N, C-alpha and C positions, 0 to 999 in steps of 0.2 A: 504494500500500500504506500503510495507516495506521501511524503511529508510536506508537499508544496502548500504553502500558505495555510497551515492549519495549526491549532494549538491543542495540546493534550494536557489534561488537568488531573489525571490520576497520579497519586504520589504513593510510593511504597513507604509505609510507616512501620517502624519497629519500636515497640514499647517495652522498656525494662524498668524495674523498680528504681534503678540508680541513675539512668540517663534520660535526657530529653528525647522526644521522638526524633528520629533521624530522617533527613530529607536528601534524596538523591535527585538533583534538578539538572536539567539540560536546556541549553539555548543554542540552536544552530541557525545560522543565517547565511544566505548567499546574496551577493550584490552583483548586478550586471550593468553594462553600459548599453543603453538603448535610446535611439533617437536623440543622441547628443547629450544625454544626462545619465547619472547613476541612479539606479532604482533597486529597491529591495525585491528580489525576484523569488526567493524561497525563504521560509522560516518555519521553525518548529521550537516549541518551548514547553516546559512543564513547570508548574508552580513550585516555588514562589518567584521565579525570575522570568522576565519577559522584556521585549522591546516596547517601551511605553509609547513611543511615537518616532516617526521619521519625518524629515522636512528638508527642502533644499536650503543650502547655506553657502553663499559665495561660490557658486559653480561646483559645489560638491554636495553630497548627501550627508546629513547629520542623523545619527541614531542615538536615542537616549534609553539606557537600560534601567529597569526598575526591579527592585527586590521588595515584594510586599510583605515580607516577614521582618521581625525585629533585627535579623542578622544571622550570621552563621553560628550554629550551636554544635556541641560535641557530636561527632558522627556524621555531620552534614557534608555533602560533596556537591559542589557546583561545577558543571562542565560547560564551557563556552567554545563553540567552533565558529570562526569567522572566515568566510570564503569570499575573496574579492577577485572577480574576473578581470580580464584584460582592460586596462585604461579606466577602471573605476576610481573614484575619489571619495573616500569615506572618512568622516569624523565620528569617533565613538566617545561617549561619556556616560556618566550615570547620575542619578538624581541626588545622591547623598553619600556620606562616608560608607565604606564597607566595614561593618562592625563584626567583631568576633567575640562571642560571649565566653564566660568561664567554662573550662573543660576539666573533668576529673583526671586524676593522674594517668589513667590508661586511655584517655580520650583525646581526640584531635578533630579539627575541622579541616576541610581540604577544598582548594579551588584550583581548577585547571583551565588554561586558555590555549587554544590553538588558532594561529593565523596562517592562512594560505593565500599568498598573493601571486596572481598571474602577471605576465609581462605588462609593465606600464602602470600597474595599480599603485595607488597611494592610500595608506591607512594611517590615521593619526588617532591613537588611543590615549585619551586624556581623562583619566578617571579621578574621582574625588579621593581624598586620603584614606589610608587603611588604619583602622583603630582596633588595637587588641586590648580587651578588658583584662582586669586582674585574673590570673590563672588561665588565660586563653592560650590555646595552642593551634597553630595554623601551618599547613604545608601549602605553599603557593607555587604553582608550576606554570611556566609560559614556554610555548614552543612556536617559533616563527619559521615559515618556509617561504623564501623569496625566489622569484623568477627574475630574469634579466629586465632591468629598467624599473623594477618595483621599488617602492619606498615605504618603510615602516618606521613609525615613531611611537614612543611611549613615555609618559611621565608617571612616576610613582612616588608618593609621599607617605612615610611611615611615622605615625604618632606613637609615643611611648605608653599610651594609655589615657584614661580620663584624669588628666593632671589636676583638675579642680577637686577631684575626690581622693587625691593622694595616691594615685595608681601609677606614678611614673616608674616605668620598667618593672612592673609587677606581673606582666604576662609570663607564661611558662616557657613558650617556645615559638620562634618564627623560623621556618625552613623555607627560604625563598630561592627558587631555582629558575634559570632561564637558559634556553638553547636557541640558537639562530642558525638556519641552514640557507646556503645559497645554492640552489639546485639540490644536489645530493651531498654537498660538502658542508660539514659542520664548521662554521666560521667564528662562532662565539659561544662560550659556555661560562656561566657563573653560578655560584651557590653561596648564599649568605645564610648562615645558621646562627641564630642569636638565642642564647639561654641566659636571661638576666640573673637567674639564681646561681649560675655557675661561672659567669664571665664578669670580670671587673670592667664594666663599661665606662667608668670614669678614668681609666688608666691613660697615660700618654699614648697617642696613636689610635685610641678607640674614640668613644664619644667625647671624652673629657668633660667640659662644662655644657656641651650641647645635648639636646633632648630629642630633636627631630631630624630625620634624614630624608633625602629625596634624590631620585635619579631621573635623568632624561637620556634616552637612547634614540639614535636614528641609524638605520642600516639601509644602505643603497649602494649599488656599484658605481655611483657618481661621487661618493664622498671623497673629499680631497683635503690636504692640510690647511688650505685657506678657510675651509668651513670651521675647523677647530679654532683657528685664529680669530675669526669673526665672533664666534660665541664667547671666547675668552675676553675679547675686548669689550663686548656688551656687558658681561658680568663684572668686569673691572670697573666700569662706569657706575654700575649699581652699587658696588662696594664703596666707591668714593663718596656716595651720597650718605654713608653712615649706616647702611644695613648690617646688622650683626649676624653675618653668615660666613662660613668658610666653604670653599668649593675647589674643584679641580676639573679640568677639561682634557680629554685625551682621545686620540684615535685608537680604535681597536686594531687587532691583528690584521683584519681584512674587512673592508666595506662597512666600517662602522665608526660612530662617534659616541662617546659617553661623557656625561656630566654627573658628578657626585657632589652633593651639597649637604651641609649640616647647619642647623640653626636652633632657635629656642621657641619657634612657633610655626605652625603649619602654613599660615598665610605668607610668612617670609619666604619659605621654600617654594610655595606655589607661584609667587611673584617672580622669583629668580628663574625657575624652570620654564615659566611661560615666556620670559624674555629669551631664554635659549631657544625655545620652540619657534618664537616669532622670527628670530635671527636665521634659523635654518630654513624656515619657509621662504624668507626673502632671498637668501643666498643660494639655496639648492633648487627651489621650485619657482623662483621669481614671483612669489605670491605675497600679498600683504597679510598682516595678522587677521585672524578671524574676528569678526565683530559679533560676539555672542556672549550673552550673560544669562545664567540660569536663575 
């Protein structure tokens, strides 16, 4: 049975005396280029995640993801598959923070994302920050497969917990993994495993006095040293205005550019990473910043 343009709402529920009900949710979407514009051509989702709406935005398509639950609980698994056909241009975001609730010692939540980009496709995944509550545990996996001429970008901001409730670095585990392929070649792999109960995050070379971290990645076979230079220059100007952040900009081994930043508030990092994103749009795609506010 085809999954074209339909939604499934049946959810497998497992109830135990010690754990929350578990949710295995999927969202799969395909985007095509038709009659001079990008359209959502196929979709499938199971509650509680779905595409809330799509709309044209500056010659590309915007898609907003909604999670109608309070967030990820122990045992939950969210699977996202994004397929961008040739020459499509897609901007992805979500409505609010991704929240991970407390997990028992044997429990964990999981989120997996797959991006498949055909030749000439451009995907910009700019999600709201990730928030891990006290005792939360999350495995977050991202896999990207690029074809010739495709461009993939992502920002990610990590909050240390609900700081106004005294939860700074009180989560149990974050296992953050990403792999990027160009054709069949693995061109980038990283894994960040943070266990605040075991790691001295205030040590020199770790978080030190900072509490929030953020990353911006762009992968494309057009990435060149001048793109890293332009991003570094833009962030230097931001720092000169007195913003309390630290950052680094680097080319990856092949076809990529990475920005790592740290600060003491999510909004600071969002501002810095958005500046990096705007710079790459201008220098790599000859496009202005997106004029969009949620």
